[in-house]
C-alpha positions as CSV (number, residue, x, y, z in Angstrom):
1,M,1.6,11.1,20.8
2,V,4.6,12.9,19.5
3,E,7.8,13.1,21.6
4,M,10.5,15.5,20.6
5,E,13.8,16.3,22.2
6,V,15.5,19.7,21.9
7,K,19.2,20.2,22.8
8,N,21.2,23.4,23.0
9,A,24.4,22.5,21.2
10,D,25.7,26.1,21.4
11,I,28.0,27.6,24.0
12,I,25.5,30.3,25.1
13,P,21.9,30.0,26.5
14,H,18.9,30.1,24.2
15,E,15.2,30.7,24.7
16,M,13.3,28.3,22.6
17,A,9.6,27.8,21.8
18,V,7.7,24.8,20.3
19,Y,4.2,25.2,18.7
20,P,2.2,22.0,18.4
21,V,-0.7,22.6,16.0
22,L,-3.9,20.6,15.3
23,E,-5.4,21.4,11.9
24,T,-8.3,19.3,10.5
25,G,-8.5,20.6,6.9
26,N,-12.0,21.2,5.6
27,D,-13.8,19.9,8.7
28,S,-15.2,22.4,11.1
29,L,-13.3,22.8,14.4
30,E,-15.2,24.3,17.4
31,I,-13.3,25.1,20.6
32,E,-15.3,23.7,23.5
33,R,-12.9,24.9,26.1
34,Y,-9.3,25.1,27.1
35,D,-8.7,23.1,30.3
36,D,-5.9,24.3,32.5
37,N,-5.9,21.1,34.5
38,L,-5.4,19.1,31.3
39,D,-3.0,21.5,29.7
40,G,-5.0,21.3,26.5
41,Y,-8.0,22.0,24.3
42,L,-11.2,20.1,24.0
43,T,-12.9,20.7,20.6
44,K,-16.0,19.5,18.7
45,R,-16.3,19.1,15.0
46,Y,-18.2,17.4,12.2
47,E,-16.1,15.0,10.3
48,S,-17.5,14.3,6.8
49,P,-17.6,10.6,5.8
50,Y,-16.7,11.7,2.3
51,R,-13.2,10.5,1.3
52,M,-10.9,10.5,-1.7
53,T,-11.8,7.5,-4.0
54,S,-14.3,6.0,-1.6
55,S,-16.3,7.4,1.3
56,L,-16.6,5.9,4.8
57,K,-19.7,4.0,5.6
58,T,-21.4,5.3,8.8
59,E,-23.2,2.0,9.2
60,Y,-19.8,0.5,9.9
61,G,-19.4,2.7,13.0
62,Y,-17.5,5.7,11.6
63,P,-18.7,8.7,13.7
64,T,-19.4,12.0,12.0
65,H,-19.7,14.1,15.2
66,V,-16.4,13.8,17.1
67,R,-14.5,15.4,20.0
68,D,-10.8,16.1,20.0
69,Y,-8.5,16.5,22.9
70,F,-5.2,18.3,22.1
71,G,-2.7,18.7,25.0
72,C,0.8,18.2,26.3
73,N,2.7,16.9,29.3
74,R,3.7,20.2,30.8
75,K,2.2,23.6,31.5
76,T,1.8,25.6,28.3
77,A,3.1,29.2,28.1
78,S,0.0,30.1,26.1
79,H,-2.5,28.7,23.7
80,G,-4.7,29.9,20.8
81,G,-7.2,29.2,18.1
82,Y,-7.0,30.9,14.6
83,P,-8.6,31.1,11.2
84,G,-6.5,30.9,8.1
85,N,-3.6,28.7,7.2
86,M,-0.1,27.8,8.4
87,E,1.5,30.7,6.4
88,D,-0.7,33.1,8.4
89,F,0.2,31.4,11.6
90,Y,3.9,31.9,10.9
91,N,3.3,35.6,10.9
92,V,1.7,35.3,14.3
93,I,4.5,33.4,16.0
94,K,7.6,34.9,14.4
95,T,9.4,37.3,16.8
96,D,10.4,40.8,15.7
97,F,13.0,41.8,18.3
98,Y,13.0,45.4,17.1
99,S,9.2,45.9,17.4
100,D,7.8,48.0,20.3
101,K,4.6,45.9,19.9
102,R,6.2,42.5,20.2
103,I,3.8,39.9,21.6
104,D,5.2,36.6,22.8
105,S,1.9,34.9,23.3
106,L,-0.8,33.1,21.4
107,N,-4.3,34.6,21.5
108,M,-5.6,32.5,24.4
109,R,-8.9,31.8,22.6
110,S,-11.2,29.5,24.5
111,S,-14.4,29.2,22.4
112,G,-15.7,29.5,18.8
113,Y,-15.0,28.1,15.4
114,V,-11.4,28.1,14.1
115,D,-9.3,26.5,11.4
116,F,-6.6,25.3,13.8
117,I,-5.5,25.3,17.4
118,A,-2.0,25.6,18.8
119,L,-0.1,25.3,22.0
120,Q,3.0,27.2,23.0
121,L,5.7,25.4,25.0
122,K,8.7,27.4,26.2
123,K,12.1,26.6,27.8
124,R,15.4,28.4,28.4
125,L,18.2,26.0,27.6
126,N,21.7,26.4,28.9
127,P,24.7,25.1,26.9
128,G,24.5,21.3,26.6
129,E,21.0,21.2,28.2
130,K,18.1,19.4,26.6
131,V,14.4,19.1,27.1
132,T,11.7,16.6,26.1
133,F,8.2,17.6,25.0
134,R,5.3,15.3,24.5
135,Y,2.0,16.4,22.9
136,F,-1.1,14.4,22.3
137,R,-4.2,14.1,20.2
138,G,-7.2,12.0,21.1
139,V,-10.4,11.5,19.2
140,T,-13.8,10.1,20.2
141,A,-17.4,10.3,19.1
142,Q,-19.2,13.1,20.8
143,Q,-21.8,10.7,22.3
144,E,-19.1,8.8,24.0
145,N,-17.7,9.8,27.4
146,A,-14.8,12.2,26.9
147,D,-13.3,11.3,30.3
148,K,-12.4,7.8,29.0
149,M,-10.3,9.4,26.2
150,I,-8.7,11.9,28.5
151,N,-7.8,9.3,31.1
152,A,-6.2,7.1,28.4
153,I,-4.1,10.0,27.3
154,D,-3.3,11.0,30.8
155,S,-2.0,7.5,31.5
156,V,0.8,7.9,28.9
157,K,1.8,11.5,29.6
158,N,4.8,10.3,31.6
159,F,4.9,6.8,30.4
160,M,8.4,5.3,29.9
161,L,8.7,4.6,26.2
162,K,11.7,2.3,26.8
163,T,9.3,-0.7,27.2
164,Y,8.1,-0.2,23.6
165,Y,11.6,0.5,22.4
166,D,12.9,-2.7,23.9
167,D,10.0,-4.7,22.4
168,D,10.8,-3.2,19.0
169,L,14.5,-4.1,19.4
170,I,13.4,-7.7,20.0
171,L,11.0,-7.7,17.1
172,F,13.4,-6.1,14.6
173,S,16.2,-8.3,15.6
174,K,14.6,-11.0,13.5
175,I,14.9,-9.3,10.1
176,P,17.9,-10.0,7.9
177,R,20.9,-7.9,8.5
178,I,22.1,-6.0,5.4
179,N,25.2,-4.0,4.7
180,F,23.6,-0.9,3.1
181,K,25.5,1.4,0.9
182,T,23.7,4.5,2.4
183,Q,21.9,5.5,5.5
184,A,18.9,6.4,3.3
185,E,18.6,2.8,2.1
186,K,18.7,1.5,5.7
187,L,15.9,3.9,6.7
188,A,13.9,2.8,3.7
189,Y,14.3,-0.8,4.8
190,L,13.3,-0.2,8.4
191,S,10.5,2.1,7.3
192,A,9.0,-0.6,5.0
193,F,8.6,-3.0,8.0
194,N,7.2,-0.1,10.1
195,L,4.7,0.6,7.3
196,V,3.3,-2.9,7.2
197,R,3.4,-3.4,11.0
198,G,1.5,-0.2,11.5
199,C,-1.3,-1.5,9.3
200,M,-1.9,-4.7,11.3
201,Y,-4.8,-5.0,13.6
202,P,-5.7,-7.7,16.2
203,P,-8.5,-10.2,15.6
204,S,-12.0,-8.8,15.7
205,G,-15.5,-9.3,14.2
206,K,-15.7,-12.4,12.0
207,T,-12.0,-13.4,12.0
208,K,-9.9,-15.0,14.8
209,Y,-6.7,-14.0,13.1
210,N,-4.9,-10.7,12.8
211,F,-5.6,-8.7,9.7
212,Y,-4.5,-5.5,8.0
213,V,-6.0,-2.4,6.4
214,F,-3.9,-1.3,3.5
215,S,-3.6,2.3,4.5
216,R,-3.9,4.1,7.8
217,N,-4.4,7.3,5.9
218,P,-7.7,8.6,7.4
219,L,-8.6,10.5,4.2
220,W,-8.7,7.3,2.1
221,G,-11.8,5.4,2.8
222,W,-11.1,2.6,0.4
223,G,-7.9,1.8,2.4
224,H,-9.9,0.9,5.5
225,G,-11.7,-2.0,3.9
226,H,-9.6,-4.9,5.0
227,Q,-7.6,-7.5,3.2
228,V,-7.3,-7.9,-0.6
229,L,-5.0,-10.5,-2.2
230,H,-2.8,-8.0,-4.1
231,E,-2.2,-6.0,-0.9
232,S,-1.2,-9.2,0.8
233,L,2.0,-9.3,-1.3
234,S,3.3,-7.2,1.6
235,M,3.2,-10.3,3.7
236,M,6.2,-11.7,1.8
237,A,8.2,-8.9,3.3
238,Y,6.4,-8.9,6.7
239,A,7.2,-12.5,7.2
240,Y,10.8,-11.6,8.0
241,L,9.6,-9.4,10.9
242,D,6.8,-11.5,12.3
243,P,6.2,-14.8,10.4
244,K,3.3,-15.9,12.6
245,S,1.5,-12.6,12.1
246,A,2.0,-12.9,8.3
247,E,0.7,-16.5,8.4
248,G,-2.3,-15.3,10.4
249,S,-3.1,-12.7,7.8
250,Q,-3.1,-15.3,5.1
251,R,-5.2,-17.6,7.3
252,V,-8.0,-15.0,7.2
253,Y,-8.6,-16.0,3.6
254,M,-8.5,-19.7,4.4
255,E,-10.9,-19.2,7.4
256,Q,-13.4,-17.3,5.2
257,Q,-12.9,-19.1,1.9
258,R,-16.3,-20.2,0.5
259,E,-17.1,-23.9,0.2
260,D,-16.8,-23.8,-3.6
261,G,-13.2,-22.4,-3.3
262,L,-13.8,-18.7,-3.8
263,I,-11.5,-16.3,-2.2
264,A,-13.5,-13.0,-2.5
265,Y,-12.4,-9.5,-3.2
266,R,-12.1,-8.7,0.5
267,H,-11.8,-10.5,3.8
268,G,-11.6,-9.5,7.4
269,P,-13.8,-8.6,10.4
270,R,-16.8,-8.1,8.1
271,G,-16.3,-11.5,6.7
272,L,-16.3,-12.5,3.0
273,Q,-17.1,-9.5,0.8
274,D,-17.6,-10.7,-2.8
275,Y,-19.1,-7.5,-4.4
276,P,-21.5,-9.5,-6.7
277,H,-22.1,-8.1,-10.1
278,N,-24.2,-9.5,-12.9
279,N,-25.0,-12.5,-10.6
280,M,-21.3,-13.3,-10.3
281,S,-19.0,-13.0,-7.3
282,T,-15.9,-10.9,-7.5
283,T,-12.4,-12.2,-6.6
284,S,-9.1,-10.4,-6.8
285,A,-5.7,-10.9,-8.5
286,P,-4.8,-14.5,-7.5
287,F,-1.4,-14.2,-5.8
288,F,-2.5,-16.4,-3.0
289,S,-0.3,-19.5,-3.3
290,W,2.7,-17.5,-4.4
291,I,2.5,-15.4,-1.3
292,N,1.9,-18.5,0.9
293,L,5.0,-20.2,-0.6
294,E,7.1,-17.2,0.0
295,V,5.9,-16.9,3.6
296,Y,6.7,-20.5,4.2
297,E,10.2,-20.1,2.9
298,V,10.7,-17.8,5.9
299,S,8.6,-19.4,8.6
300,R,9.3,-23.1,7.6
301,D,5.9,-23.9,9.2
302,K,4.9,-27.2,7.5
303,Q,1.3,-27.1,9.0
304,F,0.8,-23.6,7.5
305,L,2.1,-24.9,4.1
306,E,-0.2,-27.9,4.2
307,D,-3.3,-25.8,5.0
308,A,-2.3,-23.2,2.4
309,Y,-1.8,-25.9,-0.2
310,L,-5.3,-27.3,0.3
311,S,-6.9,-23.8,0.3
312,G,-4.8,-22.7,-2.8
313,S,-5.8,-25.8,-4.7
314,K,-9.5,-25.1,-4.1
315,Y,-9.1,-21.5,-5.2
316,V,-7.3,-22.3,-8.5
317,N,-10.0,-24.9,-9.3
318,W,-12.6,-22.2,-8.6
319,L,-10.7,-19.9,-11.1
320,I,-10.6,-22.6,-13.7
321,L,-14.4,-23.1,-13.4
322,N,-15.4,-19.4,-13.1
323,R,-12.8,-17.4,-14.9
324,D,-12.5,-19.5,-18.1
325,T,-16.1,-19.4,-19.0
326,D,-15.6,-20.5,-22.6
327,H,-13.3,-23.4,-21.4
328,D,-10.6,-22.6,-23.9
329,G,-7.7,-22.7,-21.4
330,T,-7.0,-18.9,-21.1
331,F,-8.8,-16.7,-18.6
332,E,-11.1,-13.7,-18.4
333,W,-11.7,-11.4,-15.5
334,G,-15.2,-11.3,-13.9
335,P,-17.9,-8.8,-14.8
336,Y,-16.8,-6.5,-12.0
337,G,-13.4,-6.4,-13.6
338,I,-12.7,-2.8,-12.8
339,I,-11.8,-3.8,-9.2
340,E,-11.1,-7.5,-9.7
341,N,-8.2,-7.0,-12.2
342,V,-6.5,-4.6,-9.8
343,R,-5.8,-2.1,-12.6
344,D,-8.5,0.4,-11.8
345,W,-8.9,3.4,-14.0
346,Y,-6.6,5.0,-16.5
347,N,-5.8,1.7,-18.2
348,A,-5.0,1.7,-21.9
349,V,-6.1,-1.9,-22.5
350,F,-9.2,-2.4,-20.4
351,Q,-10.5,1.2,-20.3
352,V,-12.6,2.2,-23.3
353,S,-12.3,6.0,-23.1
354,A,-9.3,8.2,-22.3
355,E,-11.7,10.4,-20.3
356,R,-13.2,7.4,-18.4
357,Y,-16.7,8.8,-18.6
358,L,-18.8,5.7,-19.2
359,D,-20.3,3.4,-16.5
360,V,-18.5,0.3,-15.2
361,D,-20.0,-2.2,-17.6
362,K,-19.3,0.0,-20.7
363,E,-16.0,1.3,-19.6
364,D,-14.1,-1.8,-18.5
365,I,-13.8,-4.6,-21.1
366,S,-11.6,-7.1,-19.1
367,D,-14.5,-9.6,-18.9
368,E,-14.7,-9.6,-22.7
369,L,-11.0,-10.4,-23.3
370,E,-8.8,-13.4,-22.8
371,C,-6.6,-11.5,-20.4
372,L,-2.8,-11.9,-20.4
373,D,-2.4,-10.8,-16.7
374,L,-5.0,-13.2,-15.2
375,T,-3.7,-16.1,-17.3
376,L,-0.2,-15.5,-16.2
377,M,-1.3,-15.2,-12.5
378,V,-3.0,-18.6,-12.8
379,I,0.2,-20.1,-14.3
380,K,2.2,-18.7,-11.3
381,E,-0.3,-20.1,-8.9
382,E,-0.1,-23.5,-10.5
383,R,3.7,-23.4,-10.4
384,S,3.6,-22.4,-6.8
385,L,1.2,-25.2,-5.9
386,A,3.5,-27.6,-7.7
387,K,6.4,-26.5,-5.5
388,M,4.3,-26.7,-2.4
389,A,3.1,-30.2,-3.2
390,K,6.7,-31.3,-3.8
391,I,7.8,-30.0,-0.4
392,L,4.9,-31.8,1.2
393,G,6.0,-35.1,-0.5
394,N,3.0,-35.2,-2.9
395,E,4.9,-35.8,-6.2
396,P,1.8,-36.9,-8.3
397,E,-0.1,-33.6,-7.6
398,S,3.1,-31.6,-8.0
399,K,3.5,-33.0,-11.5
400,Q,-0.2,-32.4,-12.2
401,W,0.1,-28.7,-11.3
402,L,3.2,-28.4,-13.3
403,T,1.6,-30.0,-16.3
404,L,-1.3,-27.5,-16.1
405,A,1.1,-24.6,-15.9
406,E,3.0,-25.8,-19.0
407,K,-0.2,-26.4,-20.9
408,T,-1.4,-22.8,-20.2
409,S,2.0,-21.4,-21.0
410,K,1.8,-23.1,-24.4
411,L,-1.5,-21.4,-25.0
412,V,-0.1,-18.0,-24.1
413,N,2.7,-18.4,-26.6
414,E,0.3,-19.6,-29.3
415,R,-2.3,-16.9,-28.9
416,M,-0.9,-13.9,-27.1
417,W,2.5,-13.4,-28.7
418,D,2.7,-10.9,-31.5
419,D,5.9,-11.5,-33.5
420,S,5.7,-8.2,-35.4
421,T,6.1,-6.2,-32.2
422,G,7.9,-8.8,-30.1
423,F,5.4,-8.6,-27.2
424,Y,2.6,-10.3,-25.4
425,Y,-1.0,-8.9,-25.3
426,S,-4.5,-9.7,-24.2
427,I,-6.8,-10.9,-27.0
428,N,-10.4,-10.8,-28.0
429,K,-12.4,-13.5,-26.3
430,N,-14.4,-14.4,-29.3
431,D,-11.9,-14.8,-32.1
432,H,-8.5,-14.5,-30.3
433,S,-7.5,-11.6,-32.4
434,F,-5.7,-8.4,-31.2
435,K,-8.8,-6.4,-32.1
436,F,-11.8,-5.5,-30.0
437,M,-14.4,-3.8,-32.1
438,T,-12.3,-1.0,-33.7
439,R,-9.6,-1.0,-31.0
440,D,-6.1,-2.4,-31.3
441,L,-5.3,-4.3,-28.1
442,R,-1.6,-4.2,-28.8
443,R,-0.7,-1.5,-26.2
444,Q,2.6,-2.3,-24.6
445,E,2.2,-2.3,-20.8
446,I,4.1,-3.8,-17.9
447,I,1.8,-6.9,-18.0
448,G,3.7,-8.1,-21.0
449,F,6.9,-8.6,-18.9
450,L,5.0,-10.7,-16.4
451,V,5.5,-13.6,-18.8
452,L,9.0,-13.7,-17.4
453,W,7.7,-13.8,-13.8
454,A,5.4,-16.7,-14.7
455,E,8.2,-18.4,-16.5
456,A,6.0,-18.8,-19.5
457,A,8.3,-17.4,-22.3
458,P,10.8,-19.4,-24.4
459,A,14.4,-18.0,-24.2
460,D,14.3,-16.3,-27.6
461,R,11.1,-14.4,-26.8
462,A,12.4,-13.5,-23.4
463,A,15.4,-11.9,-25.1
464,R,13.1,-9.8,-27.3
465,L,11.0,-8.7,-24.2
466,V,14.2,-7.6,-22.5
467,Q,15.1,-5.5,-25.6
468,T,11.8,-3.6,-25.2
469,L,12.2,-3.5,-21.4
470,T,15.5,-1.7,-21.6
471,D,14.5,0.8,-24.2
472,T,14.8,4.1,-22.5
473,T,12.2,5.6,-24.8
474,K,9.7,3.0,-23.6
475,F,10.1,1.3,-20.2
476,W,13.6,1.8,-18.8
477,R,12.9,5.0,-17.0
478,R,14.7,6.8,-14.1
479,Y,12.6,5.5,-11.2
480,G,11.5,2.1,-12.5
481,I,9.3,0.4,-15.0
482,P,6.1,2.4,-15.8
483,T,2.8,0.6,-16.3
484,L,2.6,1.8,-19.9
485,S,5.2,2.4,-22.6
486,A,6.3,6.0,-22.8
487,Q,5.7,5.9,-26.5
488,D,2.0,5.1,-26.0
489,P,-0.3,8.1,-26.7
490,W,-2.0,7.6,-23.3
491,Y,1.3,7.6,-21.4
492,S,1.6,10.1,-18.6
493,P,4.4,10.4,-16.0
494,Y,2.4,12.6,-13.7
495,V,1.0,10.9,-10.6
496,D,-1.7,13.4,-9.7
497,Y,-4.5,10.9,-8.7
498,C,-4.9,7.4,-7.3
499,C,-5.2,4.3,-9.3
500,K,-3.4,5.3,-12.5
501,W,-2.2,2.7,-14.9
502,N,-1.1,4.9,-17.8
503,G,2.5,5.5,-16.8
504,S,3.0,5.4,-13.1
505,V,5.4,3.0,-11.3
506,W,3.9,0.5,-8.9
507,M,6.5,-1.2,-6.7
508,L,4.9,-4.6,-6.5
509,W,4.6,-4.9,-10.3
510,D,8.2,-3.8,-10.8
511,Y,9.1,-6.4,-8.2
512,M,7.5,-9.1,-10.4
513,V,9.6,-7.8,-13.3
514,Y,12.7,-8.0,-11.1
515,K,11.8,-11.6,-10.2
516,G,11.3,-12.5,-13.9
517,L,14.7,-11.1,-14.9
518,K,16.3,-13.2,-12.2
519,S,14.4,-16.3,-13.4
520,Y,15.8,-15.9,-16.9
521,R,19.3,-15.1,-15.6
522,Y,19.4,-11.4,-16.5
523,R,21.1,-10.8,-13.2
524,D,22.8,-7.5,-14.0
525,L,19.6,-6.0,-15.4
526,A,17.7,-7.2,-12.3
527,T,20.2,-5.3,-10.1
528,Q,19.8,-2.2,-12.2
529,L,16.1,-2.3,-11.8
530,A,16.4,-2.9,-8.1
531,N,18.6,0.2,-7.9
532,K,16.0,2.3,-9.7
533,M,13.3,1.1,-7.3
534,V,15.3,1.8,-4.2
535,N,16.3,5.2,-5.5
536,C,12.7,5.9,-6.2
537,V,11.7,5.2,-2.6
538,T,14.6,6.9,-0.9
539,V,14.1,10.1,-2.9
540,Q,10.5,10.2,-1.8
541,L,11.2,9.4,1.9
542,S,13.9,12.1,2.0
543,K,11.6,14.7,0.3
544,N,8.3,14.1,2.1
545,H,8.7,11.0,4.4
546,N,6.0,9.1,2.6
547,Y,5.7,5.8,0.8
548,W,3.1,6.2,-2.0
549,E,0.5,4.1,-3.8
550,S,2.5,4.7,-7.0
551,Y,5.4,6.8,-8.2
552,S,6.3,8.8,-11.2
553,P,8.8,7.1,-13.5
554,D,10.4,10.4,-14.5
555,N,9.9,13.1,-11.8
556,E,9.6,13.5,-8.0
557,V,6.2,15.4,-7.6
558,L,3.4,13.1,-6.5
559,N,-0.2,13.3,-5.3
560,C,-1.8,10.0,-4.6
561,P,-2.6,7.9,-1.5
562,P,0.4,7.9,0.8
563,N,1.8,5.1,3.0
564,Y,0.3,2.2,1.1
565,I,1.0,-1.2,2.7
566,W,2.2,-3.0,-0.4
567,D,5.3,-0.7,-0.7
568,A,6.7,-3.0,2.1
569,I,7.7,-5.1,-0.9
570,I,10.8,-2.9,-1.1
571,A,12.1,-4.7,2.0
572,K,11.7,-8.1,0.3
573,L,13.5,-6.7,-2.8
574,M,16.4,-5.5,-0.6
575,V,16.8,-8.8,1.2
576,E,17.0,-10.6,-2.2
577,E,19.2,-8.1,-3.8
578,Y,21.6,-7.3,-1.1
579,Q,22.0,-10.8,0.4
580,K,23.4,-12.4,-2.7
């Protein structure tokens, strides 16, 4: 449903017209009929399950033959169906007051195939007068009863929205109050909470807790696949809005955690989904205990913390047994690393070819390296578990986790630091060198700065990292920290596809750099980075009203999955930065 209000702020009357349009892109749209009693169209179409990045699975209940109802809450002046595009439609509806052939009506089409359908709503407004329009779109499978959908829409045609408005006022009254410098920043803050709230679903299927999908974008099949740990970083922000709901989302993992401690790649109504590859289960980037600790800091729910601590301990022990297969203290991603390591395609370190033309096993080498990112994530999990154990009064286990974190940090500094370049890198699993076959693994990417986030770097090395971070020819770019140094030959500032790790800005990884700068007392630099990130978001929201999967570090034109749940992290950043 869309509700819009139009007011005549002039001193003379005006005739106005509104044209709601339903356009479905490449899918066929067949007008079944226009129903005068419903004040709207009924249409049929075939909706392809093919989606960007990953297609929908019809066995999960996604229908391919659907029916649409497109109507409004008042009598239409006219209606129509048209081939072509919106530019053509503008030529149909624009009014030429000097033409003898002026037609102030749509074509009234009531059958046949079209590219889009439209309604015409008209009203004469006197000075100071206003009018409210509502228009609706409902979708159901063709084999289902259309009356159920129509009745559902009919029930809200004149529904008082104040009930929902009042509920939202109560809900949003819980979030921290911030004195924003601009209205754009305030809108970004509220929109971040709306983004994550809109991705939440009530319990269903194999979970008794609420869960999320990480994008409501209907064109992005992969985004419908339920919870993954790195998307759950959004719960650190969401906890301010609804701590119980954030806890519930994290409890989905605890509820479905395997007996041996595995938290799989995905969890939700379909249960544990571990995408086995080469006889090994697939997990995800282990942010689990860090998220739980941050959620607890808001909710102060000791029972949640206790349950999260037990689950997180089992999970880290699983990682130690299954992601350090050579038992040398540093970690390798699993054989299905291309999804497990969260860094997808276009990755200068793990990806073999710039053109990414090989199959999964030949293209991604993250299971053949001692990986800096995973090792740092394990350190962060161990530090988080140490803090959780201390809060719970378990000093012996707190010290044990802290000892493990320090031991692993020592190995990172012994093996993964290159003094000649002043940076940290992944290394060859077999000989701990910076070479893999003929490839030099010393490609400077954002992962090197996560050593600050994991608190694993000595102060002198942190200082050298900061020098590289603030180099404007490498990482200190207009809209944040890119995933790859701008001096790398694979660097690209153009976000023209999903899943790119060769130069785009990902908000949650920049947030980790922000946290690392604060940990090492680079307060002013952390603020500068926060300003870049907020500027990045507010520019996009003002230009196209979207959050995005990733952003360009240098320009404003994007083409990747929009309205991605983990961008809610910007609200967490704002709370930390503006409430000093």
